[in-house]
C-alpha positions in Angstrom: 75.6 151.3 -19.3 72.3 151.9 -20.6 72.9 156.0 -21.1 75.7 155.4 -23.5 73.9 153.1 -25.6 70.6 155.1 -25.6 73.2 158.2 -26.5 75.1 156.3 -29.5 71.9 155.1 -30.8 69.9 158.2 -30.8 72.6 161.1 -30.8 76.3 159.9 -31.3 75.8 158.0 -34.6 72.9 160.6 -36.1 73.7 163.9 -38.0 72.8 165.7 -34.9 76.5 166.4 -33.8 77.5 167.9 -37.3 74.6 169.8 -37.1 75.2 171.5 -34.1 78.6 172.9 -35.4 76.6 175.1 -36.6 75.3 177.2 -34.1 78.9 178.4 -33.0 80.0 178.9 -36.8 76.8 181.0 -37.2 77.3 182.9 -33.8 81.0 183.6 -35.8 79.5 185.0 -38.8 77.0 186.9 -36.9 79.3 188.5 -34.6 81.2 189.5 -38.0 77.9 191.3 -38.8 77.9 193.3 -35.5 74.9 191.2 -34.3 77.0 190.3 -31.0 73.6 189.6 -28.9 72.7 186.7 -31.2 76.0 185.7 -31.9 76.7 185.1 -28.1 72.7 183.7 -27.9 73.9 181.1 -30.2 77.8 180.6 -29.0 76.4 180.0 -25.4 73.2 177.5 -26.4 75.9 175.8 -28.2 78.5 175.5 -25.6 75.5 174.4 -22.9 74.6 171.6 -25.4 77.8 170.4 -25.6 78.8 170.5 -21.8 75.3 168.6 -21.0 75.8 166.0 -24.1 79.2 165.6 -22.7 78.1 165.1 -19.0 75.8 162.6 -20.1 77.7 160.1 -21.6 81.3 159.8 -22.4 80.4 157.0 -24.8 82.5 155.9 -27.9 80.3 155.6 -30.5 82.3 154.2 -33.4 82.0 150.7 -33.7 
């Protein structure tokens, strides 16, 4: 599957998935600081990015 190969080469084996984890954690921090609007925006953008990335491929990039 060409999409899975591209995903693994460019996204799956890079630091991007780990950097994306900062978005919901940052959102949780901001939510605790009573900055709920920006917190929900960060969490929402992260959720959409995760759904799109998982919808593009269900490749296992390990190996």
